N, C-alpha and C positions, 0 to 999 in steps of 0.2 A: 561335403562329400556324402555319398550314400553307402550304406552298409546293409548286408543281409545278416540276419540272426537266425540260427537254427537252434531251437530250444527243446530239450526233452525233459518232461516232468514225469516222475515215477513215484509210486507209493514207497514209503520207507520200508527197507527190507525187514524190519522187526514187526511190521504190521501185516495183518491178514489182508489179502487182496481177493475179495469175493468174485470179481470178474475173472481174474486169473484162474481161480479154483474152478469156476464154471467152465471156462474154456478148456482147462486141463481134463476135466471129466468128460466133456464132449469129445475131445480128441481121442481119449481112451475108448469111448463108446464106438467110434468109427474106425478103430484099428491102429491108431497111433499110440501104442502102449508104451513106447520108450520116451515120450514127451513128458517132462516134469517141470514143475516150478514156473509155470507161465505167469508173467506179470503184465498187467495192462496199464498203459500210461497215455500221455498226450505228447504229440509232436507239434510244435508251433513254429511257424516261420513268419518273419516280419522284416520289412525294410525300415530303416531308420536314417534320418538325416543328422549328421554330427560333424564337428570340425576335425576330430581325430578318432582313431580306432578306440583309444582309451575312453573318450567321452561317450562313444556309442556303447561300449561295454558297460559303462556306469549306468546308462539309461536302461539297458537290457536287465542289468542286475536289479535295479529299482523296480522295473516292471514285474520281474519274476517274484520279488519279495512282496509286492503290494497287491498284485491282481492275478498273476498267471499260476501261482502255486499256493497251496495251503501248507505252510512250513511245519505245522504240527503233524501232518500226515504224509507229506511228500518232500522229495528232494528234487533239485533241478541241476541241469548242466547245459551249457550253451557254447556255441562258437559264433564269432562275429567275423565276417569277411567283407572287404571293400568290393563294391561293384562298379 
């Protein structure tokens, strides 16, 4: 069976996000004064072949831990759906 995985990787809330700070400042400069706390992350989609949804989720979890995120600085969340 094939599955789609939608993965979001974001900086940990306790850490400074320089990209987010830069975007917040730029938005203020062009008139969006009410925008605050911009955080910049990654959105990753992939298709995966697995026998069950649980097996697909286990593969996605492993990929997130080993290559798609830096667990010292980022957290991740994902959804897996059958296609």
